C-alpha positions, 0 to 999 in steps of 0.5 A: 500500500502506498500513501497518497502524497499531497503537493501544495504550492508555495503560496499555500505553504506560506499560508500554513506557516503563517497559521502555525505562528501565533500572531503572524501577519499574512496577506496576499495580493495580485501584482500587475507584473509577470512572475519573471519580472517580480522574481528578478526584483525579489530574488535580489534581497539586498536591493528589494527588501529595504524598499518593500518591507517596513522597518528593513533599512538594509540587508547584507547576505553574508553566506550563501550555500545553494538555496540556503543563506545567512543575512544580517538585517538592520531595521529602521528602528536601529535593531539588527539581527542575523537571519537564516533563510531559504531562497529559490524562485518564488520562495523566500523564508527567513528567520532570526531568533525572534522573527519569521518572515516569508514571501511566496510568489506564483504566476497568475494569468498575466500577473503574479500572486504574492503572499507575505508573512511576518511574525514574532517568535517568542514565548507568550505569542499565543496570548499576545497574538490576538492583540496584534490583529488590528496592527497586523491589518494595518501593516498588511495594507501598508505592505500590499500597497508597497508591493503593488506600487513597486510592480505597477505597470500603468499607475493603477494600484488595484489588486485584491488584498486578502 
């Protein structure tokens, strides 16, 4: 007897991770640009993340071994932390001691579907997580607006945030 194997795409995988991290913020939206164009930008973490991710001032990749990498991220708030990550076309997942962060993109017709996740990793988040919902909604709108603006082809900031 063989067990059935269920494959999930990167967007669903990121959605599952966000659901498993108490208090994590997850948003999805459509980007008005082709997957290859989106990933050409997002795959260059050092240039892309500071303009798109709130509180990221700089990213410096310090080690890279295939899909795995290590980066030092400095925030606008002055905090800095080393992150371990996995980067492959359509998928970026990073985590430090206290933060998890991920981006997943997939082709969707003439555009690209983007998923974005961030969450804290420390004790007590199961209790504090529900208190973060209003802030996460606001942050989610900011993130979606930044990504749509960056990849907008004709000045229309449409898209359907999740």
